[in-house]
C-alpha beads as a LAMMPS data file, in Angstrom:
LAMMPS data file: protein, C-alpha beads

63 atoms
62 bonds

1 atom types
1 bond types

-500.0 500.0 xlo xhi
-500.0 500.0 ylo yhi
-500.0 500.0 zlo zhi

Masses

1 110.0

Atoms # bond

1 1 1 139.603 -172.234 372.079
2 1 1 138.531 -173.830 369.289
3 1 1 138.943 -177.882 369.595
4 1 1 139.471 -179.616 366.295
5 1 1 136.407 -181.026 365.779
6 1 1 135.093 -177.798 366.182
7 1 1 137.857 -176.543 363.362
8 1 1 136.354 -179.540 361.549
9 1 1 132.844 -178.754 361.620
10 1 1 133.315 -175.132 360.974
11 1 1 135.276 -175.473 357.418
12 1 1 133.162 -178.725 356.504
13 1 1 130.225 -175.906 356.896
14 1 1 131.742 -173.683 355.226
15 1 1 133.087 -175.841 352.239
16 1 1 129.244 -177.021 351.754
17 1 1 128.243 -173.369 351.615
18 1 1 130.943 -172.305 348.797
19 1 1 129.372 -175.564 346.829
20 1 1 126.080 -174.204 346.872
21 1 1 126.603 -171.029 346.426
22 1 1 128.415 -172.202 343.381
23 1 1 125.978 -174.303 342.406
24 1 1 123.328 -171.298 342.702
25 1 1 125.597 -169.506 340.214
26 1 1 126.164 -172.792 337.869
27 1 1 122.252 -172.744 337.728
28 1 1 121.844 -169.040 337.036
29 1 1 124.201 -168.548 334.237
30 1 1 122.572 -171.321 332.716
31 1 1 119.434 -169.705 332.580
32 1 1 121.262 -166.449 331.758
33 1 1 123.401 -168.396 328.811
34 1 1 119.275 -169.837 328.145
35 1 1 117.856 -165.949 327.803
36 1 1 120.956 -164.510 325.594
37 1 1 119.902 -167.451 323.072
38 1 1 116.609 -166.478 323.182
39 1 1 117.257 -163.305 322.863
40 1 1 119.357 -163.554 320.274
41 1 1 116.872 -165.257 318.060
42 1 1 114.016 -162.551 318.833
43 1 1 116.828 -159.421 317.617
44 1 1 117.387 -161.972 314.387
45 1 1 114.301 -163.196 313.488
46 1 1 113.078 -158.939 314.322
47 1 1 116.169 -157.774 311.523
48 1 1 114.404 -160.671 309.227
49 1 1 110.844 -158.994 308.922
50 1 1 112.351 -155.451 309.325
51 1 1 114.433 -156.337 305.722
52 1 1 111.774 -158.346 304.491
53 1 1 109.469 -155.175 304.930
54 1 1 112.318 -152.856 303.390
55 1 1 112.156 -154.949 300.833
56 1 1 108.438 -155.096 300.040
57 1 1 108.486 -150.534 300.715
58 1 1 111.650 -150.828 298.155
59 1 1 109.392 -152.886 295.515
60 1 1 105.973 -150.492 296.144
61 1 1 108.181 -147.216 295.369
62 1 1 109.928 -148.917 292.072
63 1 1 106.408 -150.181 291.011

Bonds

1 1 1 2
2 1 2 3
3 1 3 4
4 1 4 5
5 1 5 6
6 1 6 7
7 1 7 8
8 1 8 9
9 1 9 10
10 1 10 11
11 1 11 12
12 1 12 13
13 1 13 14
14 1 14 15
15 1 15 16
16 1 16 17
17 1 17 18
18 1 18 19
19 1 19 20
20 1 20 21
21 1 21 22
22 1 22 23
23 1 23 24
24 1 24 25
25 1 25 26
26 1 26 27
27 1 27 28
28 1 28 29
29 1 29 30
30 1 30 31
31 1 31 32
32 1 32 33
33 1 33 34
34 1 34 35
35 1 35 36
36 1 36 37
37 1 37 38
38 1 38 39
39 1 39 40
40 1 40 41
41 1 41 42
42 1 42 43
43 1 43 44
44 1 44 45
45 1 45 46
46 1 46 47
47 1 47 48
48 1 48 49
49 1 49 50
50 1 50 51
51 1 51 52
52 1 52 53
53 1 53 54
54 1 54 55
55 1 55 56
56 1 56 57
57 1 57 58
58 1 58 59
59 1 59 60
60 1 60 61
61 1 61 62
62 1 62 63
C-alpha cells in the first residue's frame, strides 16, 4: 500500500524528470534553430557565388 508521502515523493520525482526533459528539449531546439540559420546562410552564400560565376561565364561568352 502506498502512503501519501510515497505518492508525493513519486509525483515530485516524475515532475522533476519531466521538467528536466523539457529543458533539454528547449536546448536542443535552440541548437537546431541556430544550425538551421547557419545552413540557410551557407545556402544563400553558395547561391550568390553560383549566380556570380554564371554571370561571369555569360559575360565571357558574350565577348
